[in-house]
C-alpha positions as CSV (number, residue, x, y, z in Angstrom):
1,V,-10.7,-1.0,-3.6
2,Y,-7.8,-3.7,-1.8
3,R,-7.1,-5.1,1.6
4,L,-4.5,-8.0,2.7
5,T,-3.7,-8.9,6.0
6,V,-0.6,-9.9,7.1
7,T,-0.5,-13.4,8.5
8,R,0.6,-13.6,12.0
9,G,4.2,-14.3,12.6
10,F,5.0,-12.3,9.6
11,V,6.3,-8.9,8.2
12,G,5.1,-7.7,5.1
13,V,7.8,-5.7,3.4
14,I,5.7,-3.3,0.6
15,T,8.9,-2.6,-2.1
16,R,6.6,-1.1,-5.1
17,I,3.3,0.9,-5.2
18,G,1.7,2.5,-8.0
19,N,-2.2,3.7,-8.5
20,S,-4.6,5.0,-11.0
21,W,-6.5,8.0,-10.4
22,F,-9.4,9.7,-12.3
23,P,-11.0,13.4,-11.8
24,D,-13.2,14.0,-8.9
25,T,-11.7,10.6,-7.2
26,S,-9.2,10.0,-4.1
27,L,-7.9,7.2,-2.6
28,Q,-6.4,6.2,0.9
29,F,-3.5,4.2,1.7
30,F,-3.6,2.7,5.3
31,V,-1.0,-0.2,6.5
32,D,-1.3,-1.1,10.1
33,N,-4.1,1.2,10.9
34,K,-2.3,4.2,10.1
35,T,-2.5,6.6,7.2
36,V,0.4,6.6,4.9
37,E,-1.5,9.7,3.0
38,P,-4.6,10.4,4.2
39,K,-6.4,11.9,0.5
40,I,-4.1,10.7,-2.6
41,E,-5.5,12.9,-5.9
42,R,-3.4,12.2,-8.2
43,A,-1.6,9.0,-9.7
44,M,1.4,8.3,-7.6
45,A,3.5,6.0,-9.8
46,P,1.4,4.3,-12.8
47,V,0.8,0.5,-11.7
48,T,2.8,-0.4,-15.1
49,D,6.1,1.8,-13.5
50,P,5.3,1.5,-9.7
51,L,7.5,4.4,-7.1
52,P,10.2,2.3,-5.1
53,V,9.0,2.4,-1.5
54,K,10.5,1.0,1.8
55,I,7.0,0.5,3.9
56,F,6.7,-2.7,6.5
57,A,3.4,-4.1,7.6
58,R,2.6,-6.3,10.9
59,E,-1.1,-5.8,10.7
60,E,-2.7,-4.8,7.1
61,I,-2.5,-2.9,3.8
62,I,-5.4,-1.1,3.1
63,W,-6.5,1.2,-0.3
64,R,-9.5,3.2,-0.3
65,A,-11.3,4.9,-3.0
66,K,-14.1,7.8,-2.9
67,N,-16.0,8.9,-6.3
68,D,-17.3,11.9,-6.3
69,D,-19.0,12.6,-9.7
70,V,-21.2,9.9,-11.2
71,I,-19.2,8.1,-13.3
72,N,-18.5,4.4,-12.6
73,H,-14.4,3.8,-12.4
74,T,-12.3,0.8,-11.8
75,F,-9.4,1.7,-9.8
76,D,-5.8,-0.6,-10.2
77,V,-3.8,-0.4,-7.2
78,L,-0.1,-2.2,-6.6
79,T,1.2,-3.0,-3.9
80,D,4.3,-5.1,-4.5
81,G,6.5,-6.8,-1.8
82,F,7.4,-9.3,-0.1
83,F,6.8,-11.3,3.3
84,L,9.5,-12.4,5.9
85,R,9.3,-14.2,9.1
86,A,8.7,-11.3,12.1
87,D,11.9,-13.3,13.6
88,D,13.9,-12.9,10.6
89,A,12.6,-9.4,10.2
90,E,14.0,-8.5,13.8
91,R,17.3,-10.1,12.9
92,I,17.3,-8.1,9.4
93,A,16.2,-4.6,11.3
94,D,19.2,-5.0,14.0
95,L,21.6,-5.7,11.4
96,V,20.9,-2.4,9.3
97,E,20.7,-0.3,12.2
């Protein structure tokens, strides 16, 4: 459904997520090759009113969908946030720890 590769030297900061969902379908959400949630069988939050989160990505963000019925669906996913230079992110992390 969606893939974003984080540019080398930057950190992605995900601040809000949302997704659509249909019966007999599921989504998977991965950040840096780690499963954030293995099998999403619900709308975590509508894309029009996304869920606030704090997730950091150094490599990539992936949403995958699986359709177990015969109806075609258009899956909507929202991954909102921003990028920081990696060295700035490290300095900020040191301040908030």
